[in-house]
N, C-alpha and C positions, 0 to 999 in steps of 0.2 A: 285776804285783801292784798297783802304783799306781793304774793305769789302771782296774783292776776297782774298787778302792776308791772312786776318784773317781766312778765311774759308780754305785756303790751308793748315794750319797749322795742324788741326785735320785730313785731308785727308792724309797728308804726314805721320803723325804718325801711323795712321791706316794701311797704305800701309807697312810701315816699320816693324810695329808688325806682319804683316800677310804676311811677304815675301814669305815663302813656298806655301802657299795657292795662292798667287797672281802669282807666278811663274808658278804654276801648271795650273791655268785659261789659262795663256797666252800660255804654251807649248801645251794645248789641244784646242785651238783656233779653229780648223778645225772641231771639233765634236760639238761645243758649239752653241746654237742658236745665229743669227745674232746679237741681242741686247746686249748679254752679252759679246760677243767675241769682238764686237765693243767697247763697253764701256770700256773693260779692256784695248784694245789697246790705246783708247783715254787717258786713265790714264797715261800708260806709256809714251805716247807722251808728256805729260804735266809735268811729274815729274822734270825733270831738271829744269824748270822754277819756279815751285812750293817749290822746296827743296832749291836749291841755296847754297848748301855748299860743300866744298870739300870733306868732310867726306862721302858724300852720293854717290860719284862717283862710287865706287865699287859695291854698292848694285844696282844701276841703270844699270851698265854694266852686272851684273849677270842676271837681269831682262831681258833686251835686248837680252842675250845670250839664255835665256829660250825661248823667243818668236821667235828666228830665224827659227826652225822647222814649226812652224805655217806659217811663212812669205812665206816659199818655198811650203808649201803643197798646192796641188791643190784642196784640199776638203775645204781649208779656202776660204770664200768668198772674191772677189777681193776688195771689199770696207775695209774690215779687212786687208788684205795683204798689201794694199796701206799705211794704217794707221801704221801697225806695222812696214812697212819699214822706214816711216818716223820717228817713234819711235826709230829705231835702229840707224838711221842717227843721231838724236837728242843726243842720248846717246853716240854716238862716239864723237861728237862735244864737249858734256859736259865733258867726260874722257879726252879729248885732253888737255883741260885747266888746267888739274891737274898736279902737278909739278912731280909726279913719276906714272908709270903705275903700276897698281894693277894686280893681277893674273886674276881678273874678266874681266880687260880691255884687257889682253892678250888672255884670252879665247874667248872673244867677237871677236877679230880680227882673231883668227883661224877659228871661227865658220862662219864668213864672206866669208872667203877663200873657205870653203867647199860649202857653200850655192850657192856661185856664180858659182860653177861648175856644179850645179844640172841643169837638164832641166826643163823648165817650169817656171822660174823666170823673163822672159821677161818684164813682166809688172811692176815688182819692182827692176829691175836691177840697173837703175840710182841711186837711194837713197842708195843702197847697196853698189854699186861700191864707190859712194862718201865717204860713212862711213869708207870704207876699207882704201881709199886714206888718210882721216884724221889720221886713227890709224898708218898707215904706214909712215906717216910724223913724228911721235914721234920717231920711230926707237927704242923704248925701250922693244919690245917684241921679238926683233931677236934673 
């Protein structure tokens, strides 16, 4: 466990430093090869557990927002869509534990509402609905 935690610090620092590049990868997951898209989705899924600080909540919510279009895109591999949906759910749970909602959290909530209206999200609807439910419970973005 200590080796895993120690290894997480450089990964999180690298992701934080390359936020724009990583957000671009997530947003274009539908056009990436499967290994790269799935790898980016897995990193996003694990960020809340790896980072574990309230200050990172806004950044994680922003990355989850960037991933929403690829989560709903029919061109994104189903494996990647499911991992991204779980990542968005995890980001919502993580953001809900922070004292005040950031603009990024509110943007994630708004994006979820839009994506859930789109056709073709049946395979990822449950985790996305649960993410929206968690953010709605905060009532800070209304």
